[in-house]
C-alpha positions as CSV (number, residue, x, y, z in Angstrom):
1,M,0.0,0.0,0.0
2,F,2.8,2.4,0.8
3,K,4.1,2.1,-2.7
4,R,0.8,3.1,-4.1
5,I,0.6,6.1,-1.8
6,L,4.1,7.2,-2.9
7,L,3.0,6.9,-6.6
8,A,-0.3,8.7,-6.0
9,A,1.5,11.5,-4.2
10,F,3.7,12.2,-7.2
11,M,0.9,11.6,-9.7
12,A,-1.0,14.4,-8.0
13,V,1.8,17.0,-8.8
14,G,3.1,15.4,-11.9
15,L,-0.1,15.7,-14.0
16,S,-1.6,19.1,-14.4
17,A,-4.4,20.9,-16.2
18,Q,-3.4,23.8,-18.4
19,V,-2.6,27.0,-16.6
20,S,-5.5,29.4,-16.8
21,A,-5.1,33.1,-17.6
22,E,-5.3,33.8,-13.9
23,Q,-2.2,32.5,-12.2
24,K,-2.9,29.5,-9.9
25,G,-2.0,29.6,-6.3
26,P,-0.3,26.7,-4.4
27,Y,-3.6,25.1,-3.4
28,E,-5.0,25.3,-6.9
29,V,-1.8,23.7,-8.4
30,V,-2.2,20.6,-6.2
31,A,-6.0,20.5,-6.3
32,D,-6.2,20.8,-10.1
33,T,-3.5,18.3,-10.7
34,T,-5.2,15.8,-8.4
35,Q,-8.4,16.1,-10.5
36,E,-6.6,15.8,-13.7
37,L,-4.6,12.7,-12.9
38,V,-7.6,10.3,-13.2
39,K,-8.3,11.5,-16.7
40,V,-4.7,11.1,-17.8
41,I,-4.4,7.6,-16.4
42,E,-7.7,6.4,-17.9
43,G,-6.8,7.9,-21.3
44,A,-3.4,6.1,-21.2
45,R,-4.9,2.7,-20.6
46,S,-6.0,2.5,-24.3
47,Y,-2.5,3.0,-25.7
48,V,0.2,2.5,-23.1
49,D,0.9,-1.2,-23.9
50,K,1.6,-0.3,-27.5
51,D,3.2,3.1,-27.0
52,P,4.7,3.4,-23.5
53,E,7.1,6.2,-24.6
54,R,4.1,8.3,-25.5
55,F,2.9,8.1,-21.9
56,T,6.3,8.8,-20.4
57,G,6.6,11.8,-22.7
58,E,3.2,13.1,-21.5
59,V,4.3,12.7,-17.9
60,R,7.6,14.5,-18.6
61,R,5.9,17.4,-20.4
62,I,3.4,18.0,-17.6
63,M,5.8,17.5,-14.7
64,D,8.0,20.1,-16.2
65,E,5.2,22.6,-15.6
66,V,4.8,21.9,-11.9
67,V,8.1,20.6,-10.5
68,D,11.1,22.8,-9.9
69,F,13.6,20.1,-10.7
70,Q,16.7,22.2,-10.4
71,S,15.9,23.5,-6.9
72,F,14.9,20.0,-5.9
73,A,18.1,18.6,-7.3
74,R,20.4,21.3,-5.7
75,G,18.8,20.6,-2.4
76,I,19.6,16.9,-2.7
77,M,23.2,17.8,-3.6
78,G,23.6,19.7,-0.3
79,K,26.7,21.8,-0.2
80,Y,27.8,20.6,-3.7
81,G,24.8,22.4,-5.2
82,S,24.6,25.4,-2.8
83,R,25.1,29.0,-3.6
84,G,27.6,29.4,-0.8
85,Y,29.8,26.6,-2.2
86,Y,29.6,28.2,-5.7
87,E,30.6,31.6,-4.3
88,S,33.6,30.0,-2.5
89,L,35.1,28.8,-5.8
90,K,38.1,30.8,-6.9
91,T,38.3,30.4,-10.7
92,D,35.9,30.6,-13.7
93,A,36.8,27.0,-14.5
94,E,35.7,25.8,-11.1
95,R,32.4,27.7,-11.4
96,A,31.8,26.4,-14.8
97,K,32.4,22.8,-13.5
98,F,29.9,23.5,-10.7
99,R,27.2,24.6,-13.1
100,D,27.9,21.6,-15.4
101,R,27.5,19.2,-12.4
102,V,24.3,20.8,-11.3
103,M,22.9,20.6,-14.7
104,R,23.9,17.0,-15.2
105,F,22.6,15.9,-11.8
106,T,19.3,17.7,-12.4
107,N,18.9,15.9,-15.7
108,N,19.8,12.5,-14.2
109,F,17.5,13.1,-11.2
110,K,14.7,14.3,-13.4
111,D,15.0,11.4,-15.9
112,G,15.1,8.8,-13.1
113,L,12.2,10.3,-11.3
114,I,10.0,10.5,-14.3
115,N,10.8,7.1,-15.6
116,T,10.3,5.5,-12.2
117,Y,6.9,7.0,-11.6
118,A,5.6,6.7,-15.2
119,K,6.0,3.0,-14.9
120,G,3.9,2.9,-11.8
121,L,1.2,5.4,-12.7
122,L,-1.2,2.8,-14.1
123,G,-1.1,0.9,-10.7
124,F,-3.2,3.7,-9.2
125,N,-6.5,2.0,-8.2
126,G,-8.8,4.9,-7.6
127,N,-8.0,5.8,-4.0
128,R,-9.9,8.9,-2.9
129,I,-7.7,11.9,-2.7
130,E,-8.5,15.1,-0.7
131,V,-6.6,18.3,-0.9
132,L,-7.0,20.6,2.1
133,P,-7.4,24.4,1.4
134,L,-4.9,26.8,2.8
135,A,-5.9,28.9,5.8
136,D,-7.3,32.3,5.0
137,D,-4.3,34.0,6.6
138,A,-1.7,31.7,5.1
139,D,1.7,33.4,4.5
140,L,2.5,33.2,0.7
141,S,5.7,35.1,0.9
142,G,8.0,32.0,1.0
143,S,7.6,28.3,0.9
144,V,4.0,27.1,1.3
145,G,2.9,23.6,2.4
146,V,-0.3,22.1,0.9
147,R,-1.6,19.0,2.7
148,Q,-3.2,16.1,1.0
149,N,-5.0,13.1,2.4
150,I,-5.0,9.8,0.4
151,Y,-7.5,7.2,1.5
152,G,-6.7,3.5,1.3
153,E,-7.2,0.3,3.2
154,R,-6.8,1.8,6.6
155,A,-9.4,4.0,8.3
156,K,-6.9,6.9,8.8
157,P,-5.8,8.6,5.6
158,Y,-2.2,8.8,4.5
159,Q,-0.9,12.3,4.8
160,V,1.2,14.0,2.2
161,M,2.6,17.5,2.5
162,Y,3.8,19.3,-0.7
163,T,6.2,22.2,-0.4
164,L,5.8,24.8,-3.2
165,R,7.4,28.1,-3.8
166,Q,6.6,30.9,-6.2
167,G,9.1,31.6,-8.9
168,S,10.0,34.9,-10.5
169,D,7.4,34.3,-13.2
170,G,4.7,34.0,-10.6
171,S,4.1,30.3,-10.9
172,W,4.1,28.0,-7.9
173,K,6.2,24.8,-8.3
174,L,6.9,21.8,-6.2
175,R,10.2,21.7,-4.3
176,N,9.8,18.8,-1.9
177,V,7.3,16.2,-0.6
178,V,6.8,14.7,2.8
179,I,4.9,11.4,2.9
180,E,3.7,10.2,6.3
181,G,6.5,12.2,8.0
182,L,9.2,10.9,5.6
183,N,10.9,13.8,3.9
184,L,11.6,12.7,0.3
185,G,14.2,15.5,-0.3
186,R,16.1,14.6,2.9
187,I,16.0,10.9,2.0
188,Y,17.5,11.6,-1.4
189,Q,20.0,13.9,0.2
190,N,21.1,11.1,2.5
191,Q,21.4,8.9,-0.6
192,F,23.6,11.5,-2.3
193,D,25.8,11.9,0.8
194,A,26.2,8.1,1.0
195,A,27.2,8.0,-2.6
196,V,29.8,10.8,-2.0
197,K,31.4,8.5,0.6
198,Q,31.2,5.5,-1.6
199,Y,33.0,7.2,-4.5
200,N,35.5,9.0,-2.2
201,G,34.3,12.4,-2.9
202,D,34.2,12.1,-6.7
203,I,31.0,14.0,-7.5
204,D,31.2,13.2,-11.2
205,K,31.0,9.4,-10.3
206,V,28.1,10.1,-7.9
207,I,26.2,11.9,-10.7
208,A,27.0,9.2,-13.4
209,N,25.9,6.4,-11.1
210,W,22.8,8.1,-9.6
211,T,19.6,6.0,-9.6
212,V,16.2,6.8,-8.3
213,A,14.9,4.0,-6.0
214,P,12.7,5.8,-3.5
215,Q,10.6,2.8,-2.6
216,A,13.6,0.8,-1.3
217,V,15.1,3.8,0.4
218,M,11.8,4.8,2.1
219,E,11.1,1.3,3.3
220,E,14.5,1.2,4.9
221,Q,13.9,4.6,6.5
222,A,10.4,3.5,7.7
223,T,11.9,0.6,9.6
224,K,14.4,2.7,11.6
């Protein structure tokens, strides 16, 4: 069941209706994508067996609209993706290498995340999903959390918290997800840190060998 909850959580932010003329707020982004996901999944059932790449491409296109992959990825990289680390570099060559690493890791992280979840989307079995409105006095000046309840076999719903932040263009995009108290960004950051140790600080090897396996990682975290 936990696997389906994880998939449902990402489906809710990975599949979005077209942005209206009036800019959507953080609640509308999550609520509208939740409504749209059922339509996308049902539509894909008629063609995905013969053309899975079409479905993956659809997921990629729409996720690009609602996920700030670079901010998400830089947070996972920790100091190796931070502004402070960039500003500490002394030469143009070092800074160029930093930017290249961030871009390569962002692309690897994005590809892995999209491919992993696209494969599991059709396993969604119609669980009821509820998005809770923001408080009337919610502070929208920084990061905003939008809570979602996903109902399954147990009486108590699974709780998901999306962290969104407004970009310079006014759009709200996802930067992190917390599922039943498990911070996905932090879990991936721990995975990145472990890889840095495994490859003796060779960040290029960490990026080249990065894999997205959140289910295994989250199951391990949940048993601690």
